[in-house]
C-alpha positions in Angstrom: -133.4 -4.6 -41.3 -133.4 -7.9 -43.5 -134.8 -10.9 -40.9 -131.7 -12.6 -41.4 -130.1 -9.8 -39.7 -132.3 -9.4 -37.2 -132.2 -13.0 -36.3 -128.5 -13.0 -35.9 -128.7 -10.0 -33.8 -131.7 -11.8 -31.6 -129.5 -15.0 -31.3 -126.6 -12.9 -30.2 -128.9 -11.6 -27.4 -130.4 -14.8 -25.8 -126.9 -16.0 -26.3 -125.6 -13.0 -23.7 -128.9 -13.6 -21.7 -128.4 -17.4 -21.0 -124.5 -16.8 -20.6 -125.5 -14.1 -18.1 -127.5 -16.3 -16.0 -124.1 -18.7 -15.6 -122.0 -15.9 -15.0 -124.1 -14.7 -11.8 -124.3 -18.7 -11.1 -120.7 -18.7 -10.7 -120.2 -15.2 -9.2 -123.0 -15.2 -6.7 -125.2 -17.2 -4.5 -127.9 -16.6 -6.6 -129.4 -19.4 -8.1 -131.1 -18.7 -11.8 -132.4 -21.2 -13.6 -132.7 -20.3 -17.4 -134.2 -22.5 -20.2 -134.4 -21.9 -23.6 -136.8 -23.0 -25.9 -136.4 -21.8 -29.8 -136.8 -18.0 -29.5 -137.6 -17.6 -25.8 -135.3 -17.9 -22.9 -137.4 -18.5 -19.3 -135.0 -17.2 -16.2 -136.8 -18.6 -12.9 -135.7 -17.4 -9.5 -135.4 -19.0 -6.1 -138.4 -17.1 -5.3 -141.0 -18.7 -8.0 -141.1 -15.7 -10.3 -139.5 -15.8 -13.6 -138.6 -13.5 -16.5 -139.7 -14.3 -20.0 -137.5 -13.1 -23.3 -138.9 -13.9 -26.4 -138.2 -12.7 -29.9 -141.2 -11.4 -32.2 -139.7 -12.6 -35.5 -142.6 -10.7 -38.0 -142.1 -7.3 -35.6 -138.4 -7.6 -35.7 -138.9 -7.0 -31.9 -137.8 -8.4 -28.5 -140.2 -8.7 -26.1 -139.3 -9.1 -21.6 -141.6 -10.0 -19.3 -141.0 -9.3 -16.0 -142.8 -8.7 -12.8 -142.9 -4.8 -13.2 -144.2 -5.3 -16.9 -144.0 -6.5 -20.6 -141.9 -4.1 -22.9 -140.7 -4.5 -26.5 -137.2 -4.0 -27.9 -136.0 -3.0 -31.9 -132.3 -2.9 -32.5 -131.2 0.7 -33.4 -128.3 -0.1 -34.9 -126.0 -0.2 -32.2 -128.0 -1.4 -29.1 -131.6 -3.0 -28.5 -133.5 -0.2 -27.2 -137.1 -0.2 -25.5 -139.8 1.7 -28.2 -141.2 3.5 -25.9 -139.0 5.0 -22.9 -135.8 4.0 -25.2 -134.2 2.2 -22.3 -131.4 -0.3 -23.1 -132.5 -4.2 -22.8 -129.6 -5.4 -20.5 -130.2 -2.4 -18.2 -134.1 -3.4 -18.2 -132.9 -6.9 -17.5 -130.3 -6.3 -14.7 -132.9 -4.0 -13.4 -135.7 -6.2 -13.3 -133.4 -9.5 -12.6 -132.2 -7.4 -9.4 -135.9 -6.6 -8.3 -137.1 -10.6 -8.8 -134.2 -11.7 -7.0 -133.6 -9.3 -4.1 -129.9 -8.4 -4.9 -127.7 -6.8 -7.6 -127.3 -8.8 -10.5 -126.3 -7.4 -14.3 -126.4 -8.3 -17.6 -124.5 -7.2 -20.5 -124.4 -7.9 -24.4 -121.8 -10.7 -25.8 -118.4 -9.5 -26.3 -116.8 -10.2 -30.0 
């Protein structure tokens, strides 16, 4: 994958995370605060915890840092997969966000 391909796919992922936070705020009583700074999105929860999603361009990876741990994802041609477990990024983000929010939350890739 070229650096340009990575950046296009990674930008779509970051936009999906931001839009997911907006949707969750509209559809639930959970009050997520998402802040974008370059290649990083920080999701702040009402209890003070955070999830950080950031791009690692030299490695062509997306990193997720949550209370449950740190995870690295690479695009496999169809979706972002954990480099150790093979789990899908948005499923992991939803699981981590649900744990930190204390209620079920769902994130999904952007729809074309």
